[in-house]
Each structure stands twice: as C-alpha cells, then as structure tokens.
KOLKESE-449859 format. One record per residue (C-alpha): residue number from 1; x, y, z; residue in one letter. Coordinates in steps of 0.02 Angstrom, whole numbers, plus 32768, in hexadecimal, padded with zeros to 4 digits. Example, Ala and Ser with C-alpha at 12.3 -4.5 7.8 and 13.67 -1.06 7.14 Angstrom:
# residues 2
(1; (8267; 7F1F; 8186); 'a'),
(2; (82AC; 7FCB; 8165); 's'),
This chain:
# residues 228
(1; (3B88; 5A76; BC13); 'x'),
(2; (3B3D; 5A7D; BCD0); 'x'),
(3; (3AF9; 59D4; BCC2); 'x'),
(4; (3B98; 5993; BC75); 'x'),
(5; (3BF6; 59D5; BCFF); 'x'),
(6; (3B85; 5983; BD81); 'x'),
(7; (3BAB; 58E9; BD6F); 'x'),
(8; (3C60; 58E6; BD85); 'x'),
(9; (3C62; 5965; BE14); 'x'),
(10; (3BC3; 58F6; BE6B); 'x'),
(11; (3C4A; 585F; BE5C); 'x'),
(12; (3CD1; 58CD; BEA6); 'x'),
(13; (3C7D; 58F8; BF36); 'x'),
(14; (3C3A; 5836; BF5D); 'x'),
(15; (3CE3; 57EC; BF43); 'x'),
(16; (3D14; 5882; BFE5); 'x'),
(17; (3C8A; 583C; C056); 'x'),
(18; (3CBA; 5782; C025); 'x'),
(19; (3D7E; 57C8; C040); 'x'),
(20; (3D58; 57F9; C0F3); 'x'),
(21; (3D02; 5764; C125); 'x'),
(22; (3D96; 5705; C0E7); 'x'),
(23; (3E28; 5778; C13F); 'x'),
(24; (3E1C; 5717; C1E4); 'x'),
(25; (3E64; 5688; C187); 'x'),
(26; (3EDF; 56E3; C142); 'x'),
(27; (3F1C; 572D; C1E1); 'x'),
(28; (3F14; 5666; C227); 'x'),
(29; (3F99; 563A; C1D7); 'x'),
(30; (401F; 5629; C25B); 'x'),
(31; (3FD6; 560E; C2E1); 'x'),
(32; (3FF2; 5573; C364); 'x'),
(33; (3F58; 54F1; C35B); 'x'),
(34; (3F7D; 5496; C3F5); 'x'),
(35; (3FFE; 5497; C477); 'x'),
(36; (405D; 53ED; C458); 'x'),
(37; (4121; 5401; C478); 'x'),
(38; (410F; 54A9; C4AD); 'x'),
(39; (4143; 5474; C556); 'x'),
(40; (41CE; 540D; C588); 'x'),
(41; (4183; 534B; C597); 'x'),
(42; (41CD; 52C1; C5EC); 'x'),
(43; (41DC; 524D; C54C); 'x'),
(44; (4256; 52D4; C4FB); 'x'),
(45; (42F1; 529B; C49C); 'x'),
(46; (437D; 52B0; C513); 'x'),
(47; (43E9; 52F0; C483); 'x'),
(48; (436D; 537D; C448); 'x'),
(49; (4340; 53A9; C4F6); 'x'),
(50; (43D5; 537C; C57C); 'x'),
(51; (43AF; 5405; C5FB); 'x'),
(52; (4325; 53B8; C665); 'x'),
(53; (436C; 52F1; C659); 'x'),
(54; (436F; 529F; C6F7); 'x'),
(55; (43D3; 5290; C76D); 'x'),
(56; (4400; 5359; C76C); 'x'),
(57; (4337; 536E; C762); 'x'),
(58; (42A6; 52EF; C777); 'x'),
(59; (41FA; 52F4; C730); 'x'),
(60; (4186; 5336; C7AD); 'x'),
(61; (40CB; 5332; C753); 'x'),
(62; (407D; 5385; C6D8); 'x'),
(63; (3FBA; 53D3; C6C1); 'x'),
(64; (3F39; 5416; C667); 'x'),
(65; (3F20; 54E8; C68D); 'x'),
(66; (3E6B; 5547; C681); 'x'),
(67; (3E5A; 5611; C66D); 'x'),
(68; (3DC8; 565E; C670); 'x'),
(69; (3DFE; 56D9; C5EF); 'x'),
(70; (3DB9; 56FB; C544); 'x'),
(71; (3DEB; 5693; C4A3); 'x'),
(72; (3E42; 561E; C528); 'x'),
(73; (3E3B; 5572; C4D7); 'x'),
(74; (3ECC; 54FB; C532); 'x'),
(75; (3F5F; 5510; C5BE); 'x'),
(76; (3FEA; 5492; C5EE); 'x'),
(77; (405B; 5496; C688); 'x'),
(78; (4103; 541B; C6B8); 'x'),
(79; (416F; 5420; C742); 'x'),
(80; (4212; 53E0; C757); 'x'),
(81; (4280; 53E1; C7FA); 'x'),
(82; (4325; 53D7; C838); 'x'),
(83; (4346; 538C; C8F1); 'x'),
(84; (43C8; 53CA; C959); 'x'),
(85; (43B5; 5384; CA03); 'x'),
(86; (432A; 5376; CA63); 'x'),
(87; (4297; 53FE; CA6A); 'x'),
(88; (4311; 5454; C9DF); 'x'),
(89; (430B; 545F; C93A); 'x'),
(90; (42DE; 54C3; C892); 'x'),
(91; (424D; 54A2; C815); 'x'),
(92; (421B; 54E5; C76E); 'x'),
(93; (4166; 54E4; C719); 'x'),
(94; (413B; 550C; C67E); 'x'),
(95; (4098; 555C; C643); 'x'),
(96; (4069; 5562; C59C); 'x'),
(97; (3F9F; 55AD; C56C); 'x'),
(98; (3F58; 55B7; C4CB); 'x'),
(99; (3EE7; 564D; C479); 'x'),
(100; (3E6B; 5645; C3E0); 'x'),
(101; (3ECB; 56CF; C395); 'x'),
(102; (3F7A; 574D; C3C2); 'x'),
(103; (3F08; 57C7; C3F6); 'x'),
(104; (3EBF; 5758; C48A); 'x'),
(105; (3F5F; 573A; C4E0); 'x'),
(106; (3FC3; 57DD; C4AF); 'x'),
(107; (3F23; 5814; C52C); 'x'),
(108; (3F3E; 5791; C5AC); 'x'),
(109; (3FF9; 579D; C5B8); 'x'),
(110; (3FF2; 584D; C5CD); 'x'),
(111; (3F5E; 5846; C636); 'x'),
(112; (3FE1; 57E1; C6BE); 'x'),
(113; (406C; 5851; C69C); 'x'),
(114; (400C; 58EF; C6DE); 'x'),
(115; (3FB9; 5886; C76D); 'x'),
(116; (4076; 5851; C799); 'x'),
(117; (409D; 5906; C799); 'x'),
(118; (4027; 593A; C7F9); 'x'),
(119; (4043; 58C2; C87C); 'x'),
(120; (40FE; 5902; C88B); 'x'),
(121; (4185; 589B; C900); 'x'),
(122; (41FB; 5850; C87D); 'x'),
(123; (429A; 5882; C81F); 'x'),
(124; (4288; 5882; C759); 'x'),
(125; (42FE; 5806; C6F3); 'x'),
(126; (4320; 586A; C653); 'x'),
(127; (42F3; 57ED; C5C1); 'x'),
(128; (42BF; 5806; C51B); 'x'),
(129; (420A; 57F3; C4DF); 'x'),
(130; (41FF; 57BB; C59B); 'x'),
(131; (41A1; 57EC; C636); 'x'),
(132; (420B; 57AA; C6BF); 'x'),
(133; (4214; 57B5; C778); 'x'),
(134; (4272; 576B; C81C); 'x'),
(135; (422E; 5772; C8AC); 'x'),
(136; (4283; 5757; C95E); 'x'),
(137; (423F; 5722; C9F4); 'x'),
(138; (42C6; 56F0; CA52); 'x'),
(139; (42E6; 5636; CA5C); 'x'),
(140; (4283; 5633; C9BD); 'x'),
(141; (428E; 568A; C923); 'x'),
(142; (4234; 5674; C888); 'x'),
(143; (424C; 56CE; C7E0); 'x'),
(144; (41AB; 56CD; C75B); 'x'),
(145; (41A3; 56F5; C696); 'x'),
(146; (4111; 5709; C618); 'x'),
(147; (412E; 572F; C562); 'x'),
(148; (40B1; 5726; C4E3); 'x'),
(149; (40E4; 56D7; C42A); 'x'),
(150; (4045; 56C2; C3AF); 'x'),
(151; (3FBA; 569F; C3F9); 'x'),
(152; (400B; 5635; C490); 'x'),
(153; (4040; 5672; C527); 'x'),
(154; (40C8; 5629; C599); 'x'),
(155; (410F; 5634; C64C); 'x'),
(156; (41A4; 55F3; C690); 'x'),
(157; (41B1; 55E8; C768); 'x'),
(158; (423C; 55C4; C7C8); 'x'),
(159; (422C; 55A8; C876); 'x'),
(160; (429B; 557A; C8FE); 'x'),
(161; (429A; 5538; C9B1); 'x'),
(162; (4322; 5555; CA30); 'x'),
(163; (43BB; 5554; C9C1); 'x'),
(164; (441C; 55EF; C9B4); 'x'),
(165; (441C; 560B; C8E7); 'x'),
(166; (43E3; 568F; C892); 'x'),
(167; (434D; 566C; C7FD); 'x'),
(168; (4380; 56ED; C79C); 'x'),
(169; (43F7; 567A; C71E); 'x'),
(170; (4386; 55EF; C71F); 'x'),
(171; (42FA; 565B; C6FD); 'x'),
(172; (4355; 56AC; C662); 'x'),
(173; (438C; 55F5; C614); 'x'),
(174; (42E3; 55AA; C632); 'x'),
(175; (428B; 5641; C5EA); 'x'),
(176; (4303; 563E; C552); 'x'),
(177; (42E6; 5571; C531); 'x'),
(178; (4239; 557C; C54B); 'x'),
(179; (421D; 5616; C4D2); 'x'),
(180; (428F; 55B8; C44E); 'x'),
(181; (423E; 5530; C456); 'x'),
(182; (419A; 556B; C43B); 'x'),
(183; (41DB; 55C8; C398); 'x'),
(184; (422B; 5527; C352); 'x'),
(185; (4183; 54DC; C351); 'x'),
(186; (413C; 5565; C2D9); 'x'),
(187; (4111; 560C; C2D0); 'x'),
(188; (4175; 56A7; C2DF); 'x'),
(189; (4146; 574A; C33B); 'x'),
(190; (4187; 57B2; C2CE); 'x'),
(191; (414D; 5775; C227); 'x'),
(192; (40B7; 57AA; C1C8); 'x'),
(193; (4038; 572E; C18E); 'x'),
(194; (404E; 5720; C0D6); 'x'),
(195; (3FA4; 575D; C08E); 'x'),
(196; (3F75; 56BF; C016); 'x'),
(197; (3F66; 56E8; BF58); 'x'),
(198; (3EBD; 5690; BF30); 'x'),
(199; (3E86; 571D; BF9A); 'x'),
(200; (3ED2; 5795; BF2B); 'x'),
(201; (3EA1; 5743; BE87); 'x'),
(202; (3DEE; 5777; BE71); 'x'),
(203; (3E0E; 583A; BE77); 'x'),
(204; (3E9B; 5833; BDEC); 'x'),
(205; (3E19; 57E0; BD77); 'x'),
(206; (3D98; 5851; BD9F); 'x'),
(207; (3E0B; 58DE; BD89); 'x'),
(208; (3E58; 589A; BCE2); 'x'),
(209; (3D8C; 588F; BCB0); 'x'),
(210; (3D61; 593A; BCF8); 'x'),
(211; (3DFD; 597D; BC92); 'x'),
(212; (3DCE; 592B; BBEF); 'x'),
(213; (3D26; 596C; BC02); 'x'),
(214; (3D51; 5A37; BC1F); 'x'),
(215; (3DCB; 5A0F; BB8B); 'x'),
(216; (3D44; 59C8; BB2C); 'x'),
(217; (3CD8; 5A59; BB49); 'x'),
(218; (3D48; 5ACE; BB1B); 'x'),
(219; (3D7F; 5A91; BA78); 'x'),
(220; (3CB8; 5A7C; BA46); 'x'),
(221; (3CB0; 5B30; BA76); 'x'),
(222; (3D47; 5B6E; BA1A); 'x'),
(223; (3D0E; 5B23; B970); 'x'),
(224; (3C52; 5B58; B97B); 'x'),
(225; (3C3D; 5BEC; B8EE); 'x'),
(226; (3C33; 5C89; B93F); 'x'),
(227; (3BA6; 5CD1; B918); 'x'),
(228; (3B8F; 5D88; B8A8); 'x'),
C-alpha cells in the first residue's frame, strides 16, 4: 500500500517543482516585449494620430534613454514643439521605459514619485492612475506626469517658455493620449494573466490516477473475507 501511494505522491511533488519553474512564464502573459509604437512618431498616420501634426506641432527629435535601475531593458524619448514667436514656445516630451517585469516597473515609478514628493515645490494635478504635477517658475511653467502600465513606465512633460499659458490642460490631454496609446498597443493594468491550461492538465491527470488507486485499494480491502 505504502509503495503504491509513493509513486503518485512523488509525481505530484515533481509536478509542483516543475510548476514553480514554469510560473514566471505564465505570469509573463500580457507583458510588453518592446517599445515599438508606444510613443508618438514622425511616421504616425495623421488620420489615426492627428494631434501632433504640422503646422500646429513640429517634430523635434527622438532619442534613446538609459536607466541604472533593476530590471531596466530599454528606454525612448521624443519631443514636439509649438512655436509662438521668437524665444517663446511650448514643447512636449514623451518617455517610455521598458522593464523586465511588472514589479520592477512599479518600483521605479514609485521611487520617482516619492522623490518628487520629497522635493516639493509643485501643484499636484488630479488624474486617475497617474501622478501629475505642475511647477510655476514665473515666465516658465512645467507640467510632468508619471504612470505605469504592466511593465512599462511612461512620462509626459510639457514645458513653456516666455508665454502666458498654464500647461495643466495640455498635460492632462497629452497624458491621456499617451496612456491610451500604450493600452491600445496591448496590455491591461486591471487584467489577471491567464494561467495556461497545459499546466493544470498534469495535476488533473495525477489526481484522477490517485483517486483510482485509492478506490481500487478500498474495494479490494472490502472484498477480503473477514478472519474469524
């Protein structure tokens, strides 16, 4: 009896070990694998993304970003600007940072938010799922927002120079635009990664096998003639 039970029990324990090794693969479902298409591009289709189009907004430049943070994979930035008159303009910058997993991304975003809060000197802008602030430097005002979607951290910055315009409204609209863009490319911050059924099948098979063995042993014992 003991020997008969040891086989399925050992199989179950082995399956648990294998499952723990495969679990990261299951949790990786829904993660962003690259930053392609996650920030505005000069090559965007005007019909799909009409907001940052000439002659209202001009493409400035794009670049790569590097962070010395745990789990950081890649970063990108892009700038657009709107000219008012000489030495007076408004610019908007979009940043995206790709991390190896959700935890790394959340830790980095939390770190930035706490550092911003400790430095102070800003007016917070209430936005859902985003930390957003505005700094007033007199002739220059700056609005910055930070957010995280799955394993991607994004940042939007609106900067004014020698113009009288509160950047708050622009910051809100550009942040909403960027967050929507990232979500449309894949991923949902409220979704629970699906656990592949192929991982569950071995446990179902082993449980069935164990049940058959136990039932067989019980029936065999009941059929034995009683002594005396």
